[in-house]
Steps between C-alpha positions, in 0.01 A plus 500: 500500500522139390518281190133558420565870439730405215222324307216737594322680216549877492205692647537810286159446339332484842547874548329778306726654245432849375210706629246319718132550409334807655239272662772384742488845659123549504333571838343205677243456773648405835316222681528519878622194690220274617705373796694745717863399460639731766294392800638151571324242712287661769541386857232247581426421135696177515270197519419380848492146628739234620620406151583861407677552833706183453601600147594852620738343754640266235547791259714678759722190525517445125624850426719550809877491528699305244185396314470853361764415241349475150360158413577352841134452594316186402294591190217259586457650847510858371255416218256357754543804724436738210192306388352486849560871562334586168196283577461597869603149607166364377584326170725196472811526289426381143503122485453459876184426696552720807696799629820360646650636822858626497604205716471286186799697372699544824809309388513697178554840656719397790837675495778274379843554649801507270355515152745397228502853357592678827 
């Protein structure tokens, strides 16, 4: 807790008091998932090509070893990686004119020895 908890408004009115309406317990129609969430990425479904292969190798370096600590990865590099994976490495990152190779970011995900917080 901190000093903001002292001045926070009580949330008692946010919760139902008394008997909830019967409609809260009415049956509902289940909608099946449109995307299978238990299958994962299928082998071979990852985009092919030199750019995808280079980013796969960079991804292994970005998330390996000490860089797996929370918030230790460069956000700009990871944002580009996420965008390119979502667009099959075909669409440039918003505001850019071309898909950039991971070598543009190589200094950003290099392991640094002796961080100040070690």
